[in-house]
C-alpha positions as CSV (number, residue, x, y, z in Angstrom):
1,X,-60.8,-34.6,-7.7
2,X,-58.0,-36.9,-6.8
3,X,-55.5,-36.3,-3.9
4,X,-51.9,-35.6,-4.7
5,X,-50.9,-39.0,-3.2
6,X,-53.1,-40.8,-5.7
7,X,-51.6,-39.2,-8.8
8,X,-48.7,-41.3,-10.2
9,X,-46.2,-39.0,-12.0
10,X,-44.6,-42.0,-13.7
11,X,-41.0,-42.7,-14.3
12,X,-38.7,-39.7,-14.7
13,X,-37.4,-39.2,-18.2
14,X,-33.8,-40.1,-18.3
15,X,-33.1,-37.9,-21.4
16,X,-34.4,-34.8,-19.5
17,X,-32.4,-35.6,-16.4
18,X,-29.2,-35.4,-18.4
19,X,-29.9,-31.7,-19.3
20,X,-29.6,-30.5,-15.7
21,X,-26.8,-27.9,-15.4
22,X,-25.7,-25.4,-12.7
23,X,-26.6,-21.8,-13.3
24,X,-23.6,-19.8,-14.3
25,X,-22.2,-17.0,-12.0
26,X,-22.9,-14.4,-14.7
27,X,-26.5,-15.4,-14.9
28,X,-27.0,-14.9,-11.1
29,X,-25.2,-11.5,-11.3
30,X,-27.3,-10.4,-14.2
31,X,-30.5,-11.4,-12.4
32,X,-29.4,-9.5,-9.2
33,X,-28.6,-6.4,-11.2
34,X,-31.9,-6.5,-13.0
35,X,-33.8,-6.8,-9.7
36,X,-31.8,-3.9,-8.2
37,X,-32.3,-1.7,-11.3
38,X,-36.1,-2.3,-11.1
39,X,-36.2,-1.6,-7.4
40,X,-34.3,1.6,-7.9
41,X,-36.6,2.8,-10.7
42,X,-39.6,2.0,-8.5
43,X,-38.2,4.0,-5.6
44,X,-37.4,7.0,-7.8
45,X,-40.9,6.9,-9.3
46,X,-42.5,6.8,-5.9
47,X,-40.2,9.6,-4.7
48,X,-41.0,11.8,-7.7
49,X,-44.7,11.4,-7.1
50,X,-44.7,11.7,-3.3
51,X,-42.6,14.7,-2.9
52,X,-44.7,17.1,-5.0
53,X,-47.8,15.8,-3.3
54,X,-46.3,16.4,0.1
55,X,-45.2,19.9,-0.9
56,X,-48.7,20.7,-2.1
57,X,-50.2,19.4,1.1
58,X,-47.8,21.6,3.2
59,X,-48.7,24.7,1.1
60,X,-52.4,24.1,1.5
61,X,-52.0,23.6,5.2
62,X,-50.1,26.9,5.4
63,X,-52.9,28.7,3.5
64,X,-55.6,27.1,5.7
65,X,-54.0,27.6,9.1
66,X,-52.7,31.1,8.5
67,X,-53.8,33.7,11.0
68,X,-56.6,36.1,10.1
69,X,-55.0,39.5,9.4
70,X,-58.1,41.4,10.7
71,X,-57.7,40.0,14.2
72,X,-54.0,40.7,14.6
73,X,-53.0,44.3,15.5
74,X,-49.6,45.7,15.7
75,X,-48.8,47.8,18.8
76,X,-52.2,47.2,20.4
77,X,-52.5,46.0,24.0
78,X,-54.2,42.7,24.8
79,X,-57.8,43.1,25.8
80,X,-58.2,46.7,24.9
81,X,-59.6,48.2,21.7
82,X,-57.3,50.4,19.6
83,X,-58.6,53.8,18.8
């Protein structure tokens, strides 16, 4: 393989150099809007997936960590058995 210094790109084509133009302001605005639109859609999609998963996780944690109803007694004193 040859190094980049050894490759000769040749003379630039004068006909192609004449086609160079500045990008219009409208093109830049359209590109920026397109990027913002795609970013917004991506954030909404992530939000619509993450929130239901977080709620499911919270519901499962409530079910798993709930106190055992057989061990909790109303009106009983601590350390004594109820009759």
